[in-house]
VMD Tcl script that draws the C-alpha trace (Angstrom):
set ca {
  {-50.45 170.12 121.22}
  {-52.39 170.92 118.24}
  {-50.07 169.95 115.37}
  {-52.04 171.78 112.72}
  {-51.79 174.98 114.53}
  {-48.25 174.47 115.24}
  {-47.37 173.55 111.65}
  {-49.37 176.70 110.41}
  {-47.38 178.99 112.93}
  {-43.96 177.85 112.21}
  {-44.05 176.83 108.38}
  {-42.87 180.36 107.25}
  {-39.65 179.70 109.50}
  {-39.19 176.25 107.81}
  {-39.81 177.37 104.40}
  {-37.34 180.19 104.66}
  {-34.58 177.94 106.34}
  {-35.08 175.72 103.50}
  {-34.51 178.46 100.83}
  {-31.44 179.51 102.73}
  {-30.00 176.37 102.75}
  {-30.68 175.81 99.15}
  {-28.80 179.17 98.46}
  {-25.99 178.47 101.02}
  {-23.26 178.83 98.48}
  {-24.25 182.68 97.84}
  {-25.44 183.96 101.21}
  {-24.61 187.50 102.35}
  {-23.30 187.98 105.80}
  {-26.87 188.96 107.45}
  {-28.13 185.76 105.48}
  {-25.61 183.51 107.35}
  {-26.66 184.95 110.57}
  {-30.48 184.41 109.91}
  {-29.56 180.79 108.61}
  {-27.95 180.19 111.97}
  {-30.81 181.41 113.94}
  {-33.52 179.47 112.06}
  {-31.31 176.32 111.97}
  {-31.45 176.33 116.09}
  {-35.19 177.49 116.16}
  {-36.15 174.65 113.75}
  {-34.04 172.25 115.94}
  {-35.96 173.38 118.85}
  {-39.37 172.92 116.98}
  {-38.20 169.20 116.10}
  {-37.59 168.60 119.60}
  {-40.88 169.42 120.52}
  {-42.68 167.55 117.86}
  {-40.71 164.41 118.51}
  {-42.57 163.75 121.64}
  {-45.82 163.51 119.51}
  {-47.15 160.91 117.08}
  {-46.90 162.90 113.70}
  {-44.04 160.70 112.08}
  {-44.06 162.43 108.70}
  {-43.78 165.88 110.24}
  {-40.80 164.66 112.37}
  {-39.27 163.10 109.39}
  {-39.53 166.17 107.43}
  {-38.04 168.40 110.19}
  {-35.37 165.85 110.68}
  {-34.04 166.00 107.31}
  {-34.51 169.95 107.22}
  {-32.16 170.06 110.39}
  {-29.63 167.82 109.08}
  {-29.30 169.69 105.88}
  {-29.33 172.91 107.69}
  {-26.55 171.50 110.20}
  {-24.41 170.63 107.26}
  {-24.78 174.00 105.87}
  {-23.81 175.90 109.08}
  {-20.90 173.57 110.19}
  {-19.69 172.09 106.98}
  {-19.75 174.37 104.43}
  {-16.59 175.97 102.96}
  {-15.85 179.06 101.31}
  {-15.40 178.31 97.45}
  {-11.85 177.81 96.56}
  {-11.70 180.78 94.26}
  {-12.80 183.05 97.10}
  {-10.03 181.61 99.40}
  {-7.24 181.93 96.69}
  {-8.46 185.73 96.01}
  {-8.42 186.60 99.74}
  {-4.97 185.11 100.13}
  {-3.53 187.62 97.41}
  {-5.74 190.31 98.03}
  {-5.52 190.24 102.03}
  {-3.39 187.55 103.73}
  {-0.16 187.89 101.84}
  {-0.12 191.63 101.30}
  {-1.07 192.36 104.92}
  {1.59 190.09 106.16}
  {4.30 191.78 103.96}
  {3.02 195.34 104.76}
  {2.97 194.66 108.62}
  {6.76 193.55 108.31}
  {7.75 196.65 106.02}
  {10.14 198.28 108.67}
  {12.01 194.70 109.11}
  {11.81 194.24 105.09}
  {13.24 198.04 104.44}
  {15.89 197.30 107.30}
  {16.96 194.29 105.64}
  {17.20 195.55 102.33}
  {19.17 198.78 103.34}
  {21.50 196.64 105.48}
  {22.05 194.33 102.35}
  {22.63 197.16 99.89}
  {25.18 198.92 102.43}
  {27.20 195.50 102.64}
  {27.02 195.04 99.08}
  {28.26 198.50 98.10}
  {31.06 198.81 101.13}
  {32.52 195.37 99.77}
  {32.30 196.20 96.32}
  {34.17 199.42 96.87}
  {36.71 197.67 98.76}
  {37.32 195.14 96.06}
  {37.27 197.58 93.35}
  {39.92 199.57 94.89}
  {42.31 197.23 96.04}
  {44.21 195.37 93.43}
  {45.86 193.23 96.41}
  {42.28 192.03 97.57}
  {41.44 191.21 93.96}
  {44.59 188.92 93.64}
  {44.10 187.18 96.56}
  {40.47 186.37 95.26}
  {41.77 184.94 91.71}
  {44.12 185.56 89.00}
  {44.18 188.12 86.55}
  {43.21 185.52 83.97}
  {40.46 184.24 85.94}
  {38.92 187.67 86.53}
  {39.09 188.50 82.94}
  {37.20 185.56 82.07}
  {34.48 186.57 84.57}
  {33.97 189.97 83.68}
  {34.34 189.63 80.04}
  {32.59 186.32 79.53}
  {31.16 184.21 82.39}
  {29.03 186.76 84.15}
  {27.15 187.57 80.77}
  {27.28 184.10 79.49}
  {25.46 182.78 82.74}
  {22.26 184.24 81.34}
  {22.35 182.94 77.72}
  {24.08 179.70 77.94}
  {20.68 177.87 78.45}
  {17.37 177.54 76.59}
  {15.13 180.27 78.05}
  {12.46 177.89 79.35}
  {14.97 175.61 80.84}
  {16.86 178.46 82.50}
  {13.52 180.12 83.87}
  {12.73 176.73 85.55}
  {16.27 176.24 86.80}
  {16.21 180.15 88.14}
  {12.83 179.72 89.93}
  {13.85 176.55 91.48}
  {17.18 178.00 92.58}
  {15.60 181.28 94.02}
  {12.81 179.37 95.53}
  {15.51 177.21 97.43}
  {17.26 180.42 98.77}
  {14.01 182.07 100.06}
  {12.84 178.48 101.60}
  {16.20 178.28 103.29}
  {15.88 181.66 104.70}
  {12.11 180.89 105.81}
  {12.94 177.47 106.91}
  {15.53 179.04 109.42}
  {12.53 180.91 110.91}
  {12.07 177.70 112.99}
  {15.40 178.75 114.52}
  {13.86 181.94 115.45}
  {15.54 183.50 112.61}
  {19.10 183.56 114.14}
  {20.92 182.20 111.19}
  {19.12 184.70 108.64}
  {21.80 187.32 108.78}
  {24.50 185.01 108.02}
  {22.66 183.91 104.86}
  {22.01 187.49 103.94}
  {25.52 188.28 104.80}
  {26.77 185.44 102.16}
  {24.43 186.69 99.28}
  {25.54 190.43 100.17}
  {29.25 189.43 100.00}
  {28.68 187.61 96.65}
  {27.04 190.76 94.92}
  {29.53 192.92 96.40}
  {32.44 191.11 95.25}
  {31.26 190.33 91.78}
  {30.19 193.95 91.38}
  {33.58 195.00 92.76}
  {35.35 192.83 90.19}
  {33.33 194.35 87.38}
  {34.05 197.77 88.45}
  {37.69 197.37 88.65}
  {37.52 196.42 84.93}
  {34.92 199.21 84.04}
  {32.27 196.89 83.44}
  {29.70 198.11 85.84}
  {27.21 198.94 82.89}
  {27.29 195.13 82.19}
  {26.72 194.20 85.90}
  {23.87 196.49 86.46}
  {22.59 196.01 82.89}
  {22.05 192.25 83.63}
  {21.64 192.31 87.53}
  {18.74 195.01 87.51}
  {16.14 193.52 85.43}
  {15.36 190.67 87.51}
  {17.49 191.38 90.45}
  {15.22 194.05 91.92}
  {12.40 191.67 92.40}
  {14.50 188.78 93.21}
  {16.31 190.38 96.19}
  {13.06 191.92 97.17}
  {11.57 188.45 97.62}
  {14.53 187.39 99.74}
  {14.41 190.56 101.89}
  {10.70 189.70 102.63}
  {11.39 186.11 103.30}
  {14.32 187.30 105.85}
  {12.33 189.96 107.32}
  {9.23 187.70 108.35}
  {11.77 184.95 109.56}
  {13.60 187.64 111.96}
  {10.41 189.08 112.94}
  {9.28 185.71 114.17}
  {12.64 185.48 116.36}
  {12.07 189.04 117.75}
  {8.52 187.89 118.79}
  {10.11 185.59 121.27}
  {11.61 188.63 122.98}
  {8.49 191.02 122.46}
  {5.43 189.36 122.09}
  {3.46 192.28 122.68}
  {0.11 192.36 124.57}
  {-0.59 188.66 123.70}
  {0.55 185.42 124.99}
  {4.09 184.46 123.69}
  {2.61 181.02 122.54}
  {-0.28 183.03 120.48}
  {2.05 185.60 119.05}
  {4.44 182.73 118.08}
  {1.71 180.91 116.49}
  {0.29 183.89 114.55}
  {3.77 184.80 113.24}
  {4.65 181.40 112.26}
  {1.50 181.24 110.30}
  {2.45 184.63 108.81}
  {5.68 183.16 107.70}
  {3.77 180.37 105.77}
  {1.57 182.99 104.16}
  {4.81 184.62 102.60}
  {6.43 181.39 101.54}
  {3.23 180.68 99.50}
  {2.92 184.26 98.11}
  {6.71 184.28 97.16}
  {6.03 181.32 94.92}
  {4.56 183.55 92.45}
  {6.72 186.41 93.10}
  {9.95 184.38 92.37}
  {8.20 182.97 89.27}
  {7.91 186.28 87.78}
  {11.41 187.09 88.56}
  {12.57 183.92 86.92}
  {10.68 184.50 83.91}
  {12.41 188.04 83.67}
  {15.73 186.75 84.31}
  {15.24 184.05 81.66}
  {13.38 186.17 78.93}
  {14.22 189.54 79.49}
  {17.81 189.71 81.13}
  {19.40 188.02 78.04}
  {17.42 189.54 75.40}
  {18.67 191.85 72.77}
  {16.42 194.90 74.17}
  {18.35 197.97 74.84}
  {19.80 198.06 78.54}
  {17.56 200.84 79.31}
  {14.50 198.72 78.30}
  {15.52 195.81 80.47}
  {16.22 197.82 83.30}
  {12.86 199.68 82.90}
  {10.95 196.40 82.65}
  {12.69 195.19 86.09}
  {11.81 198.55 87.83}
  {8.53 198.37 86.56}
  {8.04 194.97 88.07}
  {9.48 196.04 91.20}
  {7.08 198.92 91.41}
  {4.24 197.11 90.42}
  {5.11 194.64 93.60}
  {5.64 197.40 95.98}
  {2.35 199.34 95.06}
  {0.72 195.96 95.32}
  {1.76 195.24 98.80}
  {1.36 198.96 99.96}
  {-2.39 199.33 98.32}
  {-3.97 196.05 99.41}
  {-1.66 195.55 102.54}
  {-2.56 198.87 104.14}
  {-6.18 198.65 103.09}
  {-6.36 194.89 104.91}
  {-4.47 196.35 107.79}
  {-7.07 199.36 108.31}
  {-9.74 196.72 108.10}
  {-8.35 194.85 110.82}
  {-6.91 192.08 109.05}
  {-3.93 190.13 110.31}
  {-3.06 187.98 107.48}
  {-3.34 185.09 109.79}
  {-3.92 181.87 107.51}
  {-5.85 180.08 110.18}
  {-9.22 181.30 110.69}
  {-11.95 179.92 112.94}
  {-15.16 178.11 111.43}
  {-17.88 180.72 110.81}
  {-20.15 179.21 113.41}
  {-20.30 175.80 115.21}
  {-24.04 176.08 116.86}
  {-25.35 173.53 119.08}
  {-29.16 172.71 119.72}
}
mol new
graphics top color blue
foreach p $ca { graphics top sphere $p radius 0.5 }
foreach p [lrange $ca 0 end-1] q [lrange $ca 1 end] { graphics top cylinder $p $q radius 0.2 }
display resetview
């Protein structure tokens, strides 16, 4: 084999591969494909020249192939891109795909709360069975409102975040049990809201109840509904896995639950800040409620916009993606 002619014929390929390897952190899609192709071609060239006596050329190509192999099989997307992808694709598309489960969960929760609240408010005997008149008066006149203002804002925000995260974590953890206990957890929370609202209504304190609960409660309960929805959807996947194998469907939906758990950390942080800083603030009731409604509307718009866009692009929100390539020589 004429080594000089071989080098002359293939040197542009090697130089181009070297350029792509140096720029591996900023390659476009077509350039990544080109990198893989040139890597495989150069690896073939290396296997050819190894049978010759030009050790310098063998060493040069060996180093180039090793660097290219690292770029192809060992390169990772920058962390900020993964972070952006998670909040622009993975989390919103999982939430959007679960929208009917989510909406159904919210509707059932509200229905139970309203029915229980009306029942408690209209039945003095039920109220008497729950607490004495003095205890009810203490709750509606002091305890309910004092809960939001008796601690420093920073400490209260942390406490609220941990508490809300714990409730959502319980719901998400129950997805391991195929979501079966989740309706019971939702029932307990709906009953708590309904009974408290009914007692406040019985003493004409609904303005205080909604004025203090609405600013943070909209976003907080939305987070719980979403966590419950994906958890119960996981259980339903066992019954109806669709066109996929049951194990594959369960694995994908399980990873979707993880995506929601990570995303809700931020959502509950925002809710906790509103509960600590806005709910007990001296702002007029309408202003506090407006802030809560705006936060809720912003979150729903975010999910619909990014989630629908990602779904149309064929994204599933699966947090586990296969490596870009794993070529062999």
